[in-house]
N, CA, C and O atoms as CSV, one atom per row, in Angstrom:
chain,resi,resn,atom,element,x,y,z
A,1,GLU,N,N,0.649,3.637,41.571
A,1,GLU,CA,C,-0.285,4.370,42.400
A,1,GLU,C,C,-1.555,4.607,41.607
A,1,GLU,O,O,-1.512,5.211,40.535
A,2,ASN,N,N,-2.642,4.157,42.099
A,2,ASN,CA,C,-3.907,4.315,41.395
A,2,ASN,C,C,-4.262,5.777,41.138
A,2,ASN,O,O,-4.798,6.103,40.079
A,3,ALA,N,N,-3.973,6.651,42.084
A,3,ALA,CA,C,-4.366,8.050,41.964
A,3,ALA,C,C,-3.659,8.762,40.811
A,3,ALA,O,O,-4.109,9.819,40.370
A,4,TRP,N,N,-2.567,8.197,40.325
A,4,TRP,CA,C,-1.844,8.849,39.237
A,4,TRP,C,C,-2.590,8.729,37.922
A,4,TRP,O,O,-2.333,9.487,36.987
A,5,ASP,N,N,-3.523,7.770,37.844
A,5,ASP,CA,C,-4.400,7.647,36.679
A,5,ASP,C,C,-3.607,7.522,35.377
A,5,ASP,O,O,-3.949,8.153,34.377
A,6,GLU,N,N,-2.554,6.712,35.392
A,6,GLU,CA,C,-1.698,6.641,34.214
A,6,GLU,C,C,-1.771,5.332,33.449
A,6,GLU,O,O,-1.306,5.287,32.310
A,7,THR,N,N,-2.323,4.275,34.002
A,7,THR,CA,C,-2.337,2.989,33.320
A,7,THR,C,C,-3.767,2.477,33.211
A,7,THR,O,O,-4.531,2.494,34.175
A,8,TYR,N,N,-4.104,2.022,32.012
A,8,TYR,CA,C,-5.439,1.492,31.758
A,8,TYR,C,C,-5.329,0.088,31.182
A,8,TYR,O,O,-4.313,-0.281,30.593
A,9,GLU,N,N,-6.389,-0.681,31.362
A,9,GLU,CA,C,-6.463,-2.008,30.758
A,9,GLU,C,C,-7.839,-2.176,30.135
A,9,GLU,O,O,-8.817,-1.550,30.544
A,10,ARG,N,N,-7.879,-3.039,29.135
A,10,ARG,CA,C,-9.151,-3.275,28.460
A,10,ARG,C,C,-9.985,-4.231,29.299
A,10,ARG,O,O,-9.523,-5.308,29.673
A,11,GLY,N,N,-11.199,-3.835,29.588
A,11,GLY,CA,C,-12.112,-4.648,30.376
A,11,GLY,C,C,-12.805,-5.702,29.531
A,11,GLY,O,O,-12.649,-5.734,28.310
A,12,ASP,N,N,-13.558,-6.551,30.177
A,12,ASP,CA,C,-14.298,-7.615,29.490
A,12,ASP,C,C,-15.281,-7.060,28.466
A,12,ASP,O,O,-15.594,-7.726,27.480
A,13,ASP,N,N,-15.765,-5.852,28.693
A,13,ASP,CA,C,-16.732,-5.250,27.775
A,13,ASP,C,C,-16.053,-4.534,26.606
A,13,ASP,O,O,-16.731,-3.951,25.761
A,14,GLY,N,N,-14.711,-4.576,26.553
A,14,GLY,CA,C,-13.962,-3.928,25.481
A,14,GLY,C,C,-13.599,-2.487,25.774
A,14,GLY,O,O,-12.834,-1.877,25.028
A,15,GLY,N,N,-14.142,-1.929,26.863
A,15,GLY,CA,C,-13.821,-0.557,27.230
A,15,GLY,C,C,-12.556,-0.496,28.085
A,15,GLY,O,O,-12.096,-1.510,28.611
A,16,TRP,N,N,-12.013,0.689,28.212
A,16,TRP,CA,C,-10.795,0.880,28.996
A,16,TRP,C,C,-11.149,1.267,30.423
A,16,TRP,O,O,-12.001,2.125,30.653
A,17,THR,N,N,-10.484,0.622,31.382
A,17,THR,CA,C,-10.652,0.945,32.795
A,17,THR,C,C,-9.287,1.184,33.407
A,17,THR,O,O,-8.271,0.656,32.953
A,18,ARG,N,N,-9.296,1.987,34.442
A,18,ARG,CA,C,-8.035,2.279,35.131
A,18,ARG,C,C,-7.517,1.005,35.801
A,18,ARG,O,O,-8.283,0.281,36.437
A,19,TYR,N,N,-6.213,0.730,35.658
A,19,TYR,CA,C,-5.605,-0.435,36.285
A,19,TYR,C,C,-5.555,-0.222,37.798
A,19,TYR,O,O,-5.259,0.878,38.265
A,20,ASP,N,N,-5.840,-1.261,38.548
A,20,ASP,CA,C,-5.863,-1.194,40.008
A,20,ASP,C,C,-4.616,-1.882,40.568
A,20,ASP,O,O,-4.483,-3.103,40.495
A,21,TYR,N,N,-3.718,-1.091,41.119
A,21,TYR,CA,C,-2.459,-1.605,41.652
A,21,TYR,C,C,-2.555,-2.102,43.094
A,21,TYR,O,O,-1.582,-2.637,43.624
A,22,ASP,N,N,-3.690,-1.938,43.722
A,22,ASP,CA,C,-3.801,-2.261,45.147
A,22,ASP,C,C,-3.378,-3.690,45.483
A,22,ASP,O,O,-2.852,-3.929,46.570
A,23,TRP,N,N,-3.595,-4.637,44.583
A,23,TRP,CA,C,-3.235,-6.029,44.870
A,23,TRP,C,C,-1.738,-6.174,45.143
A,23,TRP,O,O,-1.333,-7.055,45.901
A,24,MET,N,N,-0.926,-5.332,44.545
A,24,MET,CA,C,0.528,-5.435,44.710
A,24,MET,C,C,0.987,-5.036,46.101
A,24,MET,O,O,2.089,-5.398,46.514
A,25,ARG,N,N,0.166,-4.301,46.826
A,25,ARG,CA,C,0.545,-3.805,48.151
A,25,ARG,C,C,0.234,-4.780,49.271
A,25,ARG,O,O,0.588,-4.526,50.422
A,26,THR,N,N,-0.414,-5.877,48.963
A,26,THR,CA,C,-0.780,-6.854,49.987
A,26,THR,C,C,0.345,-7.869,50.149
A,26,THR,O,O,1.136,-8.059,49.225
A,27,PRO,N,N,0.429,-8.523,51.303
A,27,PRO,CA,C,1.444,-9.577,51.460
A,27,PRO,C,C,1.350,-10.641,50.365
A,27,PRO,O,O,2.376,-11.086,49.849
A,28,GLU,N,N,0.136,-11.052,50.006
A,28,GLU,CA,C,-0.028,-12.050,48.937
A,28,GLU,C,C,0.439,-11.492,47.598
A,28,GLU,O,O,1.104,-12.188,46.831
A,29,GLY,N,N,0.093,-10.244,47.318
A,29,GLY,CA,C,0.532,-9.617,46.082
A,29,GLY,C,C,2.050,-9.513,46.002
A,29,GLY,O,O,2.638,-9.741,44.945
A,30,LEU,N,N,2.682,-9.169,47.122
A,30,LEU,CA,C,4.146,-9.096,47.151
A,30,LEU,C,C,4.769,-10.472,46.941
A,30,LEU,O,O,5.781,-10.592,46.251
A,31,ARG,N,N,4.180,-11.502,47.521
A,31,ARG,CA,C,4.677,-12.867,47.291
A,31,ARG,C,C,4.537,-13.242,45.822
A,31,ARG,O,O,5.423,-13.877,45.249
A,32,GLN,N,N,3.432,-12.849,45.220
A,32,GLN,CA,C,3.226,-13.129,43.793
A,32,GLN,C,C,4.266,-12.386,42.948
A,32,GLN,O,O,4.827,-12.960,42.014
A,33,LEU,N,N,4.523,-11.131,43.265
A,33,LEU,CA,C,5.542,-10.371,42.536
A,33,LEU,C,C,6.916,-11.013,42.670
A,33,LEU,O,O,7.704,-11.006,41.725
A,34,ALA,N,N,7.201,-11.569,43.844
A,34,ALA,CA,C,8.521,-12.161,44.102
A,34,ALA,C,C,8.812,-13.321,43.160
A,34,ALA,O,O,9.974,-13.696,43.001
A,35,GLY,N,N,7.806,-13.892,42.540
A,35,GLY,CA,C,8.031,-14.943,41.552
A,35,GLY,C,C,8.576,-14.412,40.245
A,35,GLY,O,O,9.023,-15.182,39.395
A,36,THR,N,N,8.543,-13.088,40.078
A,36,THR,CA,C,8.949,-12.477,38.815
A,36,THR,C,C,10.052,-11.436,38.984
A,36,THR,O,O,10.908,-11.289,38.111
A,37,VAL,N,N,10.036,-10.719,40.097
A,37,VAL,CA,C,10.965,-9.609,40.282
A,37,VAL,C,C,11.789,-9.801,41.554
A,37,VAL,O,O,11.420,-10.580,42.434
A,38,ALA,N,N,12.902,-9.086,41.639
A,38,ALA,CA,C,13.769,-9.169,42.813
A,38,ALA,C,C,13.481,-8.067,43.821
A,38,ALA,O,O,13.872,-8.167,44.984
A,39,GLY,N,N,12.801,-7.022,43.382
A,39,GLY,CA,C,12.537,-5.912,44.280
A,39,GLY,C,C,11.458,-5.010,43.744
A,39,GLY,O,O,10.975,-5.169,42.622
A,40,VAL,N,N,11.089,-4.045,44.588
A,40,VAL,CA,C,10.064,-3.067,44.220
A,40,VAL,C,C,10.590,-1.669,44.506
A,40,VAL,O,O,11.444,-1.473,45.370
A,41,GLY,N,N,10.063,-0.704,43.764
A,41,GLY,CA,C,10.483,0.682,43.920
A,41,GLY,C,C,9.286,1.615,44.041
A,41,GLY,O,O,9.007,2.380,43.118
A,42,PRO,N,N,8.581,1.564,45.156
A,42,PRO,CA,C,7.418,2.435,45.337
A,42,PRO,C,C,7.828,3.859,45.711
A,42,PRO,O,O,8.962,4.101,46.125
A,43,ALA,N,N,6.907,4.780,45.561
A,43,ALA,CA,C,7.114,6.131,46.083
A,43,ALA,C,C,7.253,6.018,47.599
A,43,ALA,O,O,6.517,5.257,48.227
A,44,TYR,N,N,8.177,6.758,48.194
A,44,TYR,CA,C,8.414,6.589,49.629
A,44,TYR,C,C,7.187,6.909,50.467
A,44,TYR,O,O,7.029,6.360,51.558
A,45,ALA,N,N,6.321,7.780,49.983
A,45,ALA,CA,C,5.108,8.111,50.742
A,45,ALA,C,C,4.196,6.900,50.925
A,45,ALA,O,O,3.364,6.879,51.831
A,46,MET,N,N,4.350,5.903,50.073
A,46,MET,CA,C,3.521,4.701,50.170
A,46,MET,C,C,3.967,3.773,51.299
A,46,MET,O,O,3.295,2.781,51.583
A,47,LEU,N,N,5.079,4.080,51.937
A,47,LEU,CA,C,5.654,3.192,52.941
A,47,LEU,C,C,5.399,3.638,54.372
A,47,LEU,O,O,5.804,2.963,55.318
A,48,VAL,N,N,4.732,4.767,54.530
A,48,VAL,CA,C,4.481,5.300,55.871
A,48,VAL,C,C,3.032,5.748,56.017
A,48,VAL,O,O,2.368,6.102,55.044
A,49,ASP,N,N,2.572,5.722,57.243
A,49,ASP,CA,C,1.311,6.342,57.625
A,49,ASP,C,C,1.670,7.638,58.328
A,49,ASP,O,O,2.547,7.659,59.193
A,50,VAL,N,N,1.000,8.711,57.963
A,50,VAL,CA,C,1.320,10.030,58.501
A,50,VAL,C,C,0.157,10.539,59.339
A,50,VAL,O,O,-0.993,10.559,58.900
A,51,GLN,N,N,0.490,10.947,60.552
A,51,GLN,CA,C,-0.466,11.590,61.456
A,51,GLN,C,C,0.144,12.937,61.839
A,51,GLN,O,O,1.085,12.999,62.630
A,52,GLY,N,N,-0.391,13.998,61.279
A,52,GLY,CA,C,0.165,15.326,61.553
A,52,GLY,C,C,1.577,15.426,61.015
A,52,GLY,O,O,1.805,15.288,59.813
A,53,ASP,N,N,2.533,15.667,61.916
A,53,ASP,CA,C,3.928,15.773,61.489
A,53,ASP,C,C,4.743,14.550,61.900
A,53,ASP,O,O,5.966,14.627,62.014
A,54,VAL,N,N,4.066,13.420,62.122
A,54,VAL,CA,C,4.741,12.173,62.500
A,54,VAL,C,C,4.436,11.096,61.462
A,54,VAL,O,O,3.280,10.881,61.096
A,55,ALA,N,N,5.478,10.430,60.999
A,55,ALA,CA,C,5.320,9.331,60.046
A,55,ALA,C,C,5.864,8.056,60.663
A,55,ALA,O,O,6.913,8.056,61.306
A,56,ARG,N,N,5.131,6.967,60.457
A,56,ARG,CA,C,5.546,5.653,60.961
A,56,ARG,C,C,5.433,4.624,59.842
A,56,ARG,O,O,4.516,4.707,59.024
A,57,PRO,N,N,6.347,3.657,59.790
A,57,PRO,CA,C,6.251,2.610,58.767
A,57,PRO,C,C,4.890,1.916,58.841
A,57,PRO,O,O,4.361,1.672,59.925
A,58,ASN,N,N,4.337,1.605,57.674
A,58,ASN,CA,C,3.014,0.986,57.620
A,58,ASN,C,C,3.044,-0.522,57.401
A,58,ASN,O,O,1.989,-1.133,57.231
A,59,GLY,N,N,4.222,-1.136,57.401
A,59,GLY,CA,C,4.331,-2.580,57.252
A,59,GLY,C,C,4.657,-3.051,55.848
A,59,GLY,O,O,4.930,-4.234,55.643
A,60,PHE,N,N,4.635,-2.150,54.880
A,60,PHE,CA,C,4.919,-2.556,53.499
A,60,PHE,C,C,6.327,-3.118,53.361
A,60,PHE,O,O,6.513,-4.170,52.750
A,61,VAL,N,N,7.318,-2.433,53.920
A,61,VAL,CA,C,8.710,-2.894,53.784
A,61,VAL,C,C,8.874,-4.259,54.435
A,61,VAL,O,O,9.510,-5.144,53.861
A,62,ALA,N,N,8.315,-4.441,55.611
A,62,ALA,CA,C,8.413,-5.738,56.292
A,62,ALA,C,C,7.757,-6.840,55.463
A,62,ALA,O,O,8.303,-7.937,55.351
A,63,ALA,N,N,6.599,-6.559,54.887
A,63,ALA,CA,C,5.912,-7.558,54.061
A,63,ALA,C,C,6.713,-7.869,52.799
A,63,ALA,O,O,6.785,-9.023,52.376
A,64,ALA,N,N,7.312,-6.847,52.200
A,64,ALA,CA,C,8.137,-7.074,51.007
A,64,ALA,C,C,9.361,-7.921,51.360
A,64,ALA,O,O,9.710,-8.842,50.621
A,65,HIS,N,N,10.006,-7.618,52.472
A,65,HIS,CA,C,11.160,-8.407,52.901
A,65,HIS,C,C,10.753,-9.845,53.184
A,65,HIS,O,O,11.473,-10.778,52.829
A,66,GLU,N,N,9.613,-10.024,53.815
A,66,GLU,CA,C,9.124,-11.378,54.095
A,66,GLU,C,C,8.910,-12.160,52.801
A,66,GLU,O,O,9.090,-13.377,52.772
A,67,ALA,N,N,8.530,-11.465,51.737
A,67,ALA,CA,C,8.327,-12.102,50.436
A,67,ALA,C,C,9.650,-12.306,49.695
A,67,ALA,O,O,9.674,-12.905,48.620
A,68,GLY,N,N,10.751,-11.809,50.268
A,68,GLY,CA,C,12.059,-11.964,49.636
A,68,GLY,C,C,12.425,-10.850,48.676
A,68,GLY,O,O,13.330,-11.006,47.855
A,69,LEU,N,N,11.732,-9.728,48.770
A,69,LEU,CA,C,11.981,-8.597,47.878
A,69,LEU,C,C,12.809,-7.511,48.559
A,69,LEU,O,O,12.700,-7.300,49.767
A,70,VAL,N,N,13.629,-6.834,47.779
A,70,VAL,CA,C,14.298,-5.634,48.275
A,70,VAL,C,C,13.397,-4.444,47.957
A,70,VAL,O,O,12.573,-4.499,47.044
A,71,VAL,N,N,13.566,-3.371,48.722
A,71,VAL,CA,C,12.736,-2.180,48.557
A,71,VAL,C,C,13.639,-0.965,48.381
A,71,VAL,O,O,14.432,-0.631,49.261
A,72,HIS,N,N,13.504,-0.307,47.227
A,72,HIS,CA,C,14.242,0.916,46.913
A,72,HIS,C,C,13.228,1.988,46.526
A,72,HIS,O,O,12.898,2.111,45.347
A,73,PRO,N,N,12.725,2.766,47.482
A,73,PRO,CA,C,11.721,3.777,47.164
A,73,PRO,C,C,12.311,5.004,46.462
A,73,PRO,O,O,13.520,5.231,46.464
A,74,PHE,N,N,11.410,5.783,45.864
A,74,PHE,CA,C,11.792,7.001,45.156
A,74,PHE,C,C,10.965,8.166,45.658
A,74,PHE,O,O,10.044,7.951,46.446
A,75,THR,N,N,11.232,9.322,45.263
A,75,THR,CA,C,12.482,9.983,44.945
A,75,THR,C,C,12.777,10.907,46.110
A,75,THR,O,O,12.013,11.826,46.404
A,76,PHE,N,N,13.879,10.651,46.756
A,76,PHE,CA,C,14.283,11.430,47.926
A,76,PHE,C,C,14.962,12.709,47.441
A,76,PHE,O,O,15.963,12.667,46.726
A,77,ARG,N,N,14.398,13.842,47.844
A,77,ARG,CA,C,14.916,15.137,47.429
A,77,ARG,C,C,15.192,15.987,48.664
A,77,ARG,O,O,14.372,16.050,49.580
A,78,SER,N,N,16.335,16.630,48.683
A,78,SER,CA,C,16.671,17.475,49.833
A,78,SER,C,C,16.015,18.849,49.744
A,78,SER,O,O,15.948,19.573,50.737
A,79,ASP,N,N,15.530,19.209,48.555
A,79,ASP,CA,C,14.914,20.527,48.392
A,79,ASP,C,C,13.387,20.510,48.535
A,79,ASP,O,O,12.757,21.568,48.532
A,80,VAL,N,N,12.800,19.343,48.657
A,80,VAL,CA,C,11.356,19.221,48.833
A,80,VAL,C,C,11.116,18.143,49.896
A,80,VAL,O,O,11.075,16.951,49.592
A,81,LEU,N,N,10.960,18.583,51.133
A,81,LEU,CA,C,10.804,17.642,52.243
A,81,LEU,C,C,9.345,17.562,52.671
A,81,LEU,O,O,8.635,18.567,52.650
A,82,PRO,N,N,8.894,16.373,53.060
A,82,PRO,CA,C,7.540,16.267,53.598
A,82,PRO,C,C,7.479,16.923,54.979
A,82,PRO,O,O,8.518,17.120,55.608
A,83,PRO,N,N,6.292,17.262,55.454
A,83,PRO,CA,C,6.162,17.959,56.746
A,83,PRO,C,C,6.740,17.192,57.931
A,83,PRO,O,O,7.100,17.806,58.935
A,84,TYR,N,N,6.837,15.888,57.841
A,84,TYR,CA,C,7.332,15.082,58.962
A,84,TYR,C,C,8.853,14.944,58.989
A,84,TYR,O,O,9.387,14.262,59.863
A,85,ALA,N,N,9.550,15.568,58.065
A,85,ALA,CA,C,11.012,15.486,58.042
A,85,ALA,C,C,11.604,16.890,58.046
A,85,ALA,O,O,11.468,17.633,57.074
A,86,ALA,N,N,12.253,17.245,59.132
A,86,ALA,CA,C,12.834,18.585,59.246
A,86,ALA,C,C,14.063,18.757,58.361
A,86,ALA,O,O,14.373,19.866,57.927
A,87,THR,N,N,14.764,17.648,58.095
A,87,THR,CA,C,15.974,17.697,57.281
A,87,THR,C,C,16.020,16.492,56.353
A,87,THR,O,O,15.282,15.524,56.538
A,88,PHE,N,N,16.884,16.559,55.363
A,88,PHE,CA,C,17.084,15.424,54.450
A,88,PHE,C,C,17.600,14.220,55.220
A,88,PHE,O,O,17.168,13.095,54.968
A,89,ASP,N,N,18.518,14.440,56.154
A,89,ASP,CA,C,19.024,13.336,56.971
A,89,ASP,C,C,17.913,12.681,57.777
A,89,ASP,O,O,17.878,11.457,57.907
A,90,ALA,N,N,17.004,13.490,58.320
A,90,ALA,CA,C,15.878,12.930,59.078
A,90,ALA,C,C,14.993,12.078,58.180
A,90,ALA,O,O,14.505,11.028,58.600
A,91,LEU,N,N,14.786,12.523,56.957
A,91,LEU,CA,C,13.993,11.754,56.001
A,91,LEU,C,C,14.673,10.429,55.688
A,91,LEU,O,O,14.031,9.379,55.714
A,92,LEU,N,N,15.954,10.474,55.395
A,92,LEU,CA,C,16.704,9.250,55.105
A,92,LEU,C,C,16.744,8.329,56.318
A,92,LEU,O,O,16.615,7.113,56.174
A,93,ARG,N,N,16.918,8.885,57.497
A,93,ARG,CA,C,16.959,8.079,58.721
A,93,ARG,C,C,15.644,7.315,58.913
A,93,ARG,O,O,15.653,6.126,59.232
A,94,LEU,N,N,14.520,8.003,58.716
A,94,LEU,CA,C,13.219,7.364,58.861
A,94,LEU,C,C,13.101,6.144,57.952
A,94,LEU,O,O,12.629,5.090,58.379
A,95,PHE,N,N,13.523,6.288,56.719
A,95,PHE,CA,C,13.325,5.194,55.770
A,95,PHE,C,C,14.420,4.132,55.819
A,95,PHE,O,O,14.131,2.951,55.621
A,96,THR,N,N,15.654,4.514,56.075
A,96,THR,CA,C,16.713,3.500,56.106
A,96,THR,C,C,16.813,2.795,57.452
A,96,THR,O,O,17.002,1.580,57.504
A,97,GLU,N,N,16.687,3.548,58.540
A,97,GLU,CA,C,16.864,2.959,59.862
A,97,GLU,C,C,15.559,2.483,60.496
A,97,GLU,O,O,15.539,1.438,61.147
A,98,VAL,N,N,14.491,3.217,60.321
A,98,VAL,CA,C,13.228,2.867,60.968
A,98,VAL,C,C,12.401,1.936,60.075
A,98,VAL,O,O,11.985,0.863,60.512
A,99,ALA,N,N,12.165,2.344,58.838
A,99,ALA,CA,C,11.361,1.510,57.936
A,99,ALA,C,C,12.165,0.333,57.386
A,99,ALA,O,O,11.598,-0.718,57.087
A,100,GLY,N,N,13.478,0.502,57.251
A,100,GLY,CA,C,14.340,-0.601,56.827
A,100,GLY,C,C,14.455,-0.831,55.337
A,100,GLY,O,O,14.654,-1.965,54.900
A,101,VAL,N,N,14.330,0.245,54.531
A,101,VAL,CA,C,14.490,0.063,53.087
A,101,VAL,C,C,15.921,-0.353,52.773
A,101,VAL,O,O,16.835,-0.130,53.567
A,102,ASP,N,N,16.099,-0.956,51.611
A,102,ASP,CA,C,17.404,-1.492,51.211
A,102,ASP,C,C,18.241,-0.503,50.415
A,102,ASP,O,O,19.454,-0.676,50.291
A,103,GLY,N,N,17.623,0.504,49.888
A,103,GLY,CA,C,18.302,1.519,49.101
A,103,GLY,C,C,17.307,2.611,48.772
A,103,GLY,O,O,16.121,2.484,49.077
A,104,VAL,N,N,17.770,3.675,48.156
A,104,VAL,CA,C,16.878,4.779,47.800
A,104,VAL,C,C,17.215,5.302,46.412
A,104,VAL,O,O,18.360,5.227,45.966
A,105,PHE,N,N,16.209,5.829,45.743
A,105,PHE,CA,C,16.404,6.622,44.542
A,105,PHE,C,C,16.397,8.075,45.000
A,105,PHE,O,O,15.520,8.490,45.757
A,106,THR,N,N,17.380,8.846,44.537
A,106,THR,CA,C,17.473,10.238,44.950
A,106,THR,C,C,18.031,11.099,43.834
A,106,THR,O,O,18.788,10.633,42.983
A,107,ASP,N,N,17.644,12.361,43.854
A,107,ASP,CA,C,18.230,13.338,42.948
A,107,ASP,C,C,19.437,14.017,43.593
A,107,ASP,O,O,20.041,14.915,43.008
A,108,PHE,N,N,19.780,13.580,44.800
A,108,PHE,CA,C,20.898,14.160,45.545
A,108,PHE,C,C,21.800,13.036,46.061
A,108,PHE,O,O,21.926,12.849,47.271
A,109,PRO,N,N,22.428,12.287,45.149
A,109,PRO,CA,C,23.219,11.131,45.571
A,109,PRO,C,C,24.391,11.491,46.474
A,109,PRO,O,O,24.774,10.690,47.327
A,110,ASP,N,N,24.962,12.663,46.308
A,110,ASP,CA,C,26.079,13.066,47.155
A,110,ASP,C,C,25.632,13.170,48.614
A,110,ASP,O,O,26.339,12.717,49.514
A,111,LYS,N,N,24.476,13.760,48.845
A,111,LYS,CA,C,23.968,13.916,50.206
A,111,LYS,C,C,23.533,12.577,50.802
A,111,LYS,O,O,23.769,12.313,51.981
A,112,ALA,N,N,22.906,11.742,49.993
A,112,ALA,CA,C,22.471,10.428,50.480
A,112,ALA,C,C,23.678,9.565,50.813
A,112,ALA,O,O,23.691,8.890,51.842
A,113,LEU,N,N,24.687,9.581,49.959
A,113,LEU,CA,C,25.894,8.798,50.217
A,113,LEU,C,C,26.600,9.292,51.478
A,113,LEU,O,O,27.057,8.484,52.287
A,114,TYR,N,N,26.693,10.597,51.650
A,114,TYR,CA,C,27.312,11.151,52.850
A,114,TYR,C,C,26.563,10.680,54.101
A,114,TYR,O,O,27.181,10.268,55.083
A,115,PHE,N,N,25.235,10.744,54.059
A,115,PHE,CA,C,24.427,10.270,55.193
A,115,PHE,C,C,24.696,8.793,55.461
A,115,PHE,O,O,24.952,8.406,56.601
A,116,LEU,N,N,24.638,7.976,54.427
A,116,LEU,CA,C,24.807,6.529,54.615
A,116,LEU,C,C,26.204,6.184,55.124
A,116,LEU,O,O,26.350,5.332,56.001
A,117,GLN,N,N,27.216,6.826,54.590
A,117,GLN,CA,C,28.582,6.553,55.034
A,117,GLN,C,C,28.783,6.970,56.483
A,117,GLN,O,O,29.427,6.250,57.247
A,118,ASN,N,N,28.248,8.108,56.871
A,118,ASN,CA,C,28.425,8.579,58.238
A,118,ASN,C,C,27.546,7.833,59.229
A,118,ASN,O,O,27.940,7.654,60.381
A,119,THR,N,N,26.381,7.399,58.813
A,119,THR,CA,C,25.511,6.619,59.686
A,119,THR,C,C,26.124,5.262,59.967
A,119,THR,O,O,26.146,4.804,61.110
A,120,ARG,N,N,26.625,4.618,58.914
A,120,ARG,CA,C,27.238,3.292,59.089
A,120,ARG,C,C,28.538,3.380,59.874
A,120,ARG,O,O,28.856,2.486,60.658
A,121,ALA,N,N,29.288,4.453,59.664
A,121,ALA,CA,C,30.542,4.625,60.386
A,121,ALA,C,C,30.274,4.837,61.876
A,121,ALA,O,O,31.064,4.413,62.720
A,122,ALA,N,N,29.160,5.492,62.192
A,122,ALA,CA,C,28.833,5.783,63.594
A,122,ALA,C,C,28.165,4.606,64.299
A,122,ALA,O,O,28.081,4.582,65.527
A,123,ALA,N,N,27.692,3.635,63.531
A,123,ALA,CA,C,26.997,2.487,64.144
A,123,ALA,C,C,27.991,1.625,64.913
A,123,ALA,O,O,29.146,1.494,64.507
A,124,PRO,N,N,27.542,1.031,66.031
A,124,PRO,CA,C,28.453,0.202,66.833
A,124,PRO,C,C,28.871,-1.071,66.115
A,124,PRO,O,O,29.633,-1.867,66.663
């Protein structure tokens, strides 16, 4: 994430500039990454567009899948929910069922596993 301001690279002039990750978020960038990696692990907020209290997938997961990558976003927490998710299950449902992620990083694996086991058991 560019806004995190954590990675720099040396520019042509010898000075340090902030690294720009935006290329990785494009379909072409994801295809390029697929030549080196099997998957990506972005922050889950990077996978949705939010309007008020509604979040919708922004196409990143679909583009990553098209490039042959799996997507395991981070960090799902049941004690800190975004405004568009009333419950931890609602948050997980949005990303696993609607956005279509392949897995999640969470600090609450017991709750995530319970959700996944019960969701899959209830599926036709």
